[in-house]
Residue, then its C-alpha position, 0 to 999 in steps of 0.5 A: x863435820x857432823x850435822x845434828x838433826x834439829x830434834x836432837x838439838x832440842x832434845x839436848x836442850x831438854x836434857x840440859x834443862x833437866x840436869x840443871x833441875x837436879x844439880x845443887x850447890x857447886x855443880x849447879x853453879x859450875x854447869x850454869x856458868x858454862x852455859x852462860x859463858x857459851x851463850x855470851x861467847x856465841x850469841x851475846x846480844x841475845x843473851x844480854x837482851x834476855x837478861x834485861x827482859x827477865x831481870x825483874x823475874x830473877x829479882x822476884x825469885x830471889x826476894x820470894x825465896x829470901x823472905x818466904x823460906x824458914x831458917x836462920x835470920x840474917x839479922x835480928x829482925x822479923x823482917x829479915x831474910x833467912x840464910x837458907x832463903x837467900x841461898x835457895x833464892x840465889x841457886x834458883x836464879x843461877x838455875x834459871x839463868x843456865x836454862x835461859x842461856x842454853x835456850x838462847x844457844x838453841x834458838x841461835x842455831x835453829x831457825x823457825x823451820x828447823x824448830x818446827x822440824x825438830x818438834x815434828x820429830x819429837x812429837x811422833x808419839x802423839x801420832x801413835x795416840x791418834x793426835x795431830x802432831x802437825x798441829x801441835x808442832x806448828x802451834x809450838x813453833x809459831x809461839x816460839x817465833x812470836x816470842x822471839x819477835x817480841x824479844x827483838x823489839x827495842x821497846x819493852x811492851x806493857x802488859x796491855x800492849x802484850x795482851x793486845x798483840x797476842x789477841x791480834x795474833x789469834x784473830x782469824x785472818x786470810x788463809x795462807x799456805x805454809x810450806x815447811x821442809x821436814x828433815x828426815x832422821x838418819x840412823x845415827x840421828x835416831x840413836x842419838x835422839x833415843x839416847x838423849x830422850x832416855x837421859x831426859x826420862x832418867x833425869x825426870x825420874x831422879x827428880x821424883 
C-alpha cells in the first residue's frame, strides 16, 4: 500500500478546492456530490457537525445571491428573488459543501503533527525568500488545531465567547518545548507534489 506524504494530501485538497471553483453546473454538482459522499462514508460525524455549524452561512449565501443578482423575477414582485440568483446561490452552496467535505476528509486522515509536517514541506519556497517557514507552519497548524477543538465542542459558542477564547489562546504563557517529527520527502513524493502543485497553479490561471 502506497503511503502518501502529508504535503501531497494537503496539495491534493488544494487541487480539489481549485477544481470546485472552476467547475460549473452539472460537473460541479457531480464532483461536489462525490466529495460529500466520500466524507459521509469515511467521517460522517465530522461531516454532519460541520454542516450544522455552517448552516446559517450556507443559508446567507443562498439568500444574498437570490436577492442581489439581477435577472428574471420568480414572481411578480420587487421583493422576489431572481431565477439567476437562486441558481447561482445554489451552485455556490454546493461548491462550498464540496470544499468543506474534502477538508473534513483531509483532517480525518491527518493529525496535528502530520498537518505541520505537510505545511512545513509546502512552505519551502518561503525559506528561499529568507522567511521563517517553521513559524508560518506552526501558526497555521495551531490555528487548524484550535478550530478543530472548537468544532468538537457540543455547545455552540457565541461571538463573545469565541472572541474570549481566541484572546486567551493568544495570551503569552509559559514557554514550552514542542517536538514535531517532520517527514522526509521521497523522490516519488516530490514528483507527486510538483504534479499536484502544477495542477493547482494551472487551475488558478484558468480562473483569471
